[in-house]
C-alpha positions in Angstrom: 1.4 7.7 8.6 3.0 8.7 11.8 6.0 11.0 12.3 6.3 10.1 8.0 2.8 11.6 6.9 4.3 14.5 6.8 5.9 13.4 3.7 2.7 12.7 2.3 1.5 16.3 2.0 3.8 16.3 -1.3 1.1 13.7 -2.6 -1.9 14.8 -1.5 -1.6 18.6 -1.7 -0.7 18.8 -5.1 -3.8 19.7 -6.9 -3.3 18.4 -10.3 -5.3 20.4 -12.9 -4.9 18.1 -16.1 -6.9 14.4 -16.5 -4.5 12.1 -18.0 -5.8 8.6 -18.3 -6.8 6.0 -20.5 -10.2 7.1 -21.1 -11.3 10.0 -23.7 -13.7 11.6 -21.0 -12.5 14.5 -19.1 -12.8 15.3 -15.7 -15.4 17.7 -13.8 -14.3 20.4 -12.8 -13.6 20.9 -9.0 -16.2 22.7 -6.7 -14.9 23.0 -3.3 -16.6 25.2 -0.8 -14.9 28.1 0.2 -12.6 28.3 3.3 -11.4 31.2 5.6 -7.6 31.4 5.5 -6.3 28.5 7.8 -3.6 28.8 10.8 -2.3 26.0 11.8 -0.1 25.7 15.2 2.5 23.5 15.1 1.8 20.3 17.4 3.0 16.8 17.6 2.5 14.1 14.8 1.4 11.9 16.9 0.7 10.8 20.3 3.8 8.7 22.2 6.0 9.3 18.7 9.7 8.9 19.1 11.4 11.3 16.9 13.1 10.9 13.5 16.5 10.7 13.0 18.1 12.0 9.9 21.3 10.3 9.5 22.6 10.6 5.9 21.4 8.2 2.5 23.2 5.3 0.7 26.0 6.5 -0.8 26.7 5.4 -4.4 29.3 2.9 -3.7 26.6 1.2 -0.9 23.8 1.8 -3.8 26.3 0.0 -6.3 26.7 -2.7 -4.0 23.2 -3.3 -3.3 22.0 -3.6 -7.1 25.0 -5.9 -7.7 23.7 -7.8 -5.3 20.1 -8.1 -6.4 20.6 -8.1 -9.7 22.9 -11.6 -9.0 19.9 -13.0 -7.0 17.5 -12.1 -10.0 19.8 -13.7 -12.5 20.2 -16.5 -10.1 16.7 -17.2 -9.7 15.7 -17.1 -13.2 18.2 -19.9 -14.3 16.2 -21.8 -11.7 13.2 -20.9 -13.0 13.7 -21.9 -16.4 15.5 -25.2 -15.4 13.4 -26.7 -12.4 10.1 -26.6 -10.6 9.1 -23.0 -9.8 8.5 -24.6 -7.1 12.1 -24.3 -5.3 12.2 -20.5 -6.2 8.5 -19.5 -4.7 9.1 -21.8 -1.5 12.2 -22.7 -0.2 10.6 -24.1 3.3 7.7 -26.1 4.2 5.0 -24.1 6.5 6.1 -24.0 9.9 2.1 -23.9 10.5 -1.3 -23.2 9.0 -4.2 -21.7 10.0 -7.5 -20.7 8.3 -9.7 -18.2 8.8 -12.7 -21.2 8.8 -12.1 -22.5 11.9 -13.1 -19.5 14.1 -16.7 -18.8 15.4 -17.9 -15.5 15.4 -16.2 -12.9 13.4 -16.5 -10.4 15.5 -15.4 -11.5 18.7 -13.1 -14.2 18.5 -9.4 -14.0 17.8 -7.8 -15.8 14.9 -3.9 -16.1 16.1 -1.6 -15.0 13.6 1.0 -17.8 12.1 2.7 -19.8 14.0 6.8 -17.4 14.5 9.9 -18.2 14.7 12.1 -17.8 17.3 14.7 -15.0 18.1 13.4 -12.8 15.2 13.3 -9.9 16.7 15.8 -7.1 15.2 15.4 -4.5 17.4 17.6 -4.8 19.9 18.1 -1.8 21.6 13.9 -1.2 21.9 11.3 -3.7 23.9 8.6 -1.5 23.7 5.1 -2.4 22.3 5.4 -2.6 18.3 2.3 -0.8 17.4 0.4 2.2 19.1 -2.8 0.2 18.5 -4.2 -3.4 19.8 -5.4 -5.4 16.8 -7.1 -8.3 16.7 -7.0 -9.9 13.4 -9.0 -12.4 11.5 -6.5 -14.4 8.7 -6.4 -16.0 5.4 -3.8 -18.7 5.1 -1.8 -21.2 2.1 1.3 -22.7 2.5 2.9 -19.8 1.1 1.0 -16.7 2.7 -0.8 -15.5 5.2 -3.3 -12.5 4.6 -4.4 -11.0 8.2 -7.6 -8.0 8.0 -8.7 -6.1 11.0 -12.1 -6.4 10.4 -13.2 -4.4 13.3 -11.5 -1.4 11.0 -12.9 -1.1 8.4 -10.9 -4.0 6.6 -7.5 -2.6 6.9 -5.0 -5.5 5.7 -2.8 -5.0 9.2 -0.8 -8.2 8.7 1.1 -10.3 5.0 3.4 -12.7 6.1 4.5 -15.7 4.8 6.6 -19.6 6.0 8.9 -19.3 2.7 10.8 -16.3 3.3 14.3 -16.9 5.1 14.6 -15.5 8.9 14.3 -13.4 9.9 11.1 -12.9 8.1 9.6 -16.5 8.5 6.6 -16.1 9.2 6.8 -12.4 10.8 4.8 -9.6 9.6 6.0 -7.3 6.7 3.7 -4.6 7.2 4.2 -1.4 9.3 1.5 -1.2 11.7 2.9 1.5 14.3 -0.8 3.8 13.9 -3.9 3.4 11.6 -2.7 5.8 8.8 0.3 2.5 7.7 -0.9 -0.6 6.7 -2.1 -1.0 3.3 -5.4 0.5 3.2 -7.7 2.8 1.6 -6.5 6.7 1.3 -8.4 9.4 -1.2 -8.0 13.1 -1.4 -10.2 15.5 -2.1 -10.9 19.3 -1.3 -9.2 21.6 1.2 -11.4 21.2 4.0 -10.2 23.9 6.7 -8.2 21.1 8.8 -4.8 21.5 9.9 -1.7 18.3 9.7 1.6 18.4 10.9 1.2 22.1 10.8 -0.1 22.9 7.5 -4.1 23.2 5.9 -4.6 19.7 4.2 -7.5 18.0 2.7 -10.7 15.5 2.1 -8.6 12.6 3.2 -11.0 9.7 4.5 -8.7 7.0 5.5 -9.6 3.0 5.9 -8.1 2.8 9.1 -8.7 6.1 11.1 -7.3 9.3 12.0 -4.1 10.4 13.5 -4.9 10.1 17.1 -5.6 6.2 16.6 -9.2 7.4 16.5 -11.0 4.0 14.6 -12.8 3.7 11.7 -16.5 1.9 11.6 -17.2 -1.6 10.0 -21.1 -1.7 9.5 -21.0 -5.1 7.7 -18.2 -8.1 7.6 -18.8 -11.4 6.2 -16.8 -14.6 6.3 -17.0 -17.4 3.6 -14.9 -20.8 5.0 -11.2 -19.9 5.0 -11.9 -18.3 1.3 -12.7 -14.8 1.7 -13.4 -11.5 4.0 -15.5 -8.9 3.0 -16.0 -5.2 4.7 -18.0 -2.5 4.5 -17.6 0.4 6.7 -17.3 4.5 7.4 -13.8 5.9 7.1 -12.4 8.7 9.3 -10.6 11.9 8.4 -7.0 11.9 8.9 -6.6 15.4 9.8 -10.0 16.4 11.7 -10.6 12.9 12.6 -14.5 12.6 12.2 -15.8 9.7 10.7 -17.4 10.2 6.6 -20.7 8.8 6.0 -20.7 9.9 2.5 -18.4 7.2 1.3 -18.2 4.0 2.3 -16.1 1.3 1.9 -15.5 -2.3 0.9 -13.1 -4.5 1.0 -12.8 -7.7 -0.2 -9.6 -10.6 0.5 -9.0 -13.8 -1.0 -6.0 -15.6 -1.7 -4.9 -16.7 -5.4 -5.5 -19.7 -7.1 -2.1 -20.8 -6.4 -2.2 -19.8 -2.8 0.9 -16.6 -3.7 -0.7 -14.2 -3.7 -3.4 -11.8 -2.1 -5.7 -10.4 -3.8 -7.5 -7.0 -2.3 -10.5 -5.4 -4.1 -11.5 -2.3 -2.7 -14.7 0.3 -3.4 -15.4 3.1 -2.4 -19.2 4.2 -2.4 -19.5 8.1 -2.9 -22.4 9.5 -1.6 -21.2 13.5 -0.8 -22.5 16.9 -2.6 -19.1 17.8 -3.2 -17.3 17.9 -6.3 -13.5 17.1 -5.6 -10.5 18.0 -7.7 -9.1 15.3 -9.9 -6.0 13.8 -7.7 -3.4 11.6 -7.9 -5.4 8.7 -5.6 -3.4 5.9 -4.3 -4.6 2.4 -5.1 -3.9 1.3 -2.4 -0.9 3.0 0.5 1.3 0.7 1.3 3.3 0.7 4.3 6.2 -2.0 4.9 8.8 -2.9 7.6 11.6 -0.1 7.1 14.3 -3.1 6.3 13.0 -3.3 3.1 15.0 -0.5 2.2 15.1 -1.0 -1.8 12.7 -0.3 -4.2 12.5 -2.4 -7.4 10.5 -1.2 -10.5 11.2 -2.5 -14.3 10.4 0.3 -16.6 12.7 -0.9 -19.6 11.2 -1.2 -23.3 10.1 -5.0 -23.1 7.6 -5.6 -20.1 6.4 -8.7 -18.7 8.8 -10.7 -21.0 11.5 -11.2 -17.4 14.1 -8.9 -18.9 16.2 -8.5 -16.3 16.6 -4.4 -16.7 15.2 -4.1 -13.4 15.2 -0.3 -11.4 16.5 -0.2 -8.2 16.1 2.8 -5.8 16.7 4.2 -2.5 13.6 7.3 -1.7 14.1 9.9 0.5 12.4 11.3 3.5 10.1 12.8 0.9 7.7 12.0 -1.3 9.2 11.6 -4.8 7.5 10.5 -7.8 8.5 7.5 -10.8 7.2 5.6 -13.6 7.2 2.0 -14.7 6.2 -0.4 -18.1 5.3 -3.0 -15.4 2.3 -1.7 -13.0 3.9 -3.2 -10.2 6.4 -1.9 -7.6 8.2 -4.2 -4.8 9.9 -3.6 -1.7 13.4 -5.4 -1.3 15.8 -6.1 2.0 18.6 -5.6 0.8 20.8 -8.7 2.2 18.3 -12.0 1.6 16.4 -10.0 -1.4 13.1 -11.2 0.0 10.8 -8.6 -0.1 6.6 -7.4 -0.8 5.8 -6.5 -4.1 1.8 -4.6 -5.2 0.7 -5.2 -8.6 -3.1 -2.9 -10.2 -2.8 -3.0 -13.4 -3.8 0.7 -13.9 -1.8 2.2 -11.9 0.3 4.9 -14.4 2.4 6.4 -11.5 4.3 5.5 -8.4 5.2 7.6 -5.7 7.7 6.1 -2.5 9.4 7.7 0.8 11.5 6.2 3.5 11.2 7.0 7.5 14.0 7.7 7.8 16.5 7.8 5.1 19.4 5.9 6.5 21.9 3.4 6.0 20.8 1.0 8.0 18.2 -1.3 7.9 16.4 0.0 11.3 13.6 -2.3 12.3 12.1 0.2 14.9 8.4 0.3 14.7 7.3 3.9 13.8 9.9 3.5 10.9 8.8 2.7 7.4 8.6 2.3 3.5 6.0 3.7 2.0 4.6 4.0 -1.7 1.9 3.4 -3.9 1.0 2.4 -7.3 -1.1 6.0 -8.5 -4.5 6.6 -10.8 -5.4 9.6 -11.8 -9.5 10.3 -10.2 -12.0 12.3 -8.7 -14.9 11.9 -5.9 -17.7 13.9 -7.3 -22.3 13.8 -6.8 -23.6 10.9 -8.9 -20.4 9.1 -9.3 -20.1 5.2 -10.1 -18.2 3.4 -7.3 -15.2 3.7 -7.4 -13.7 0.5 -7.7 -10.1 -1.6 -8.5 -7.9 -4.7 -7.0 -4.5 -5.1 -6.0 -2.9 -7.8 -6.1 0.1 -9.1 -3.4 2.9 -11.6 -3.6 6.0 -11.9 -1.3 9.3 -13.8 -2.1 12.7 -12.7 -3.7 12.3 -10.4 -7.1 12.1 -13.3 -8.8 8.7 -15.3 -7.4 7.6 -12.0 -6.9 7.7 -11.1 -10.3 6.9 -14.3 -12.4 3.6 -14.5 -10.0 2.7 -10.5 -11.0 3.2 -11.7 -14.7 0.9 -14.9 -14.1 -1.6 -12.4 -12.9 -1.3 -10.0 -15.7 -1.6 -12.8 -18.0 -4.8 -13.7 -16.9 -6.4 -10.6 -17.1 -8.3 -10.7 -20.6 -9.1 -7.6 -21.7 -12.2 -7.6 -19.3 -10.7 -8.6 -16.5 -8.0 -6.0 -16.8 -11.6 -3.3 -17.2 -12.7 -4.7 -13.9 -9.4 -5.0 -12.3 -9.6 -0.5 -13.6 -10.2 2.4 -11.4 -13.8 2.3 -12.8 -14.6 6.4 -12.1 -12.2 7.5 -14.6 -15.7 7.1 -16.3 -16.4 10.9 -16.4 -19.1 13.4 -18.1 -18.8 13.5 -21.6 -17.9 17.2 -22.6 -16.8 18.6 -19.9 -13.7 20.8 -20.1 -10.4 19.8 -17.9 -9.8 22.6 -15.2 -6.8 24.8 -16.3 -3.7 25.0 -14.5 -0.3 23.9 -13.9 0.8 20.5 -12.2 3.7 21.2 -9.4 7.0 19.2 -10.4 7.5 16.6 -8.8 10.8 14.8 -7.4 11.8 12.5 -10.0 13.7 8.8 -9.5 
């Protein structure tokens, strides 16, 4: 969230006033504090953030050419999956380097180095400055297919995802945008207006796992490391706009790798102990910021989910939030040249939102540029609620590999497992009437 974060206003400030979920119970009426009108001064988005240009988006001809190329790759890879060992699709290279987090002595103080990088992968030839405004010490979980780097000191944000299986220039390179505390892959929730301001607009209660817009860090209160197999943290987030710590909500994060070492399992919890009943809103499960070269958003919205149907929808989001639906609860950001990218699956997500900054025809890799998406569920935070809890699954590679991995996860989730992966606090009090009102009509893909 840097200059691009103004776009999130379209998500955070739509107070959705009808509860739509797979549960029969309805939501609690919001009880937001009555506040005086807020006059928000105009101010820079974040210290040192360069201006974001706004060149035109891809033309229809460019989009058609990219889609045709990606569809050809998908068809070829699926044919390979059907005729040979899947290892040829999932990992076409041997790992260049592997380290286990269990080798580390002391989770809080010793730096675990990331997997070794290939040379000559910096695609930002005209920019020689830092890749991030934040100095991070990351702790890693690695397999021969994927690596997860966790910022234990900042309540456990997922700050690094890489793979030795990706082709240059992405071999063992971080795919996550980590320019500031609001990027990354992390928890972020929305509630009542709170009198704060963000980029010249009134903002809301918005605890963010990494920290605030001026890069004030969150606080870790507990960290556990299990011999290269598990990283667990608890901590207090910061309110994004007003920047204070929010001790009334405790974020928990547990990271493991899948049994085959081909995906990351992120188990997130948010234990709310506040006394305000926030409205039912679209909540990100989780917020995902990746590097801008991954510029094509893929999803499946056909009528034959989880059947390897190749009728994939590819879209090219603009610079403000747009919304879409799917019939398989995942989205993936792809590089239009190599066809590789990163996909995120949350079994009970019903919608998604996305944008790109800038919405340019060139896949710039300036560190403050980004592609953002979030799978969404409808939920609220209220006194006495159960812990908000869900699991998200992250895979990398070409779309055929990403989708095959997520399909395997989907098939493994028996009804009990699917319930465990759901956002649990959507079970609200019985007999409470839905709030009246209208939903702001979003831009649709």
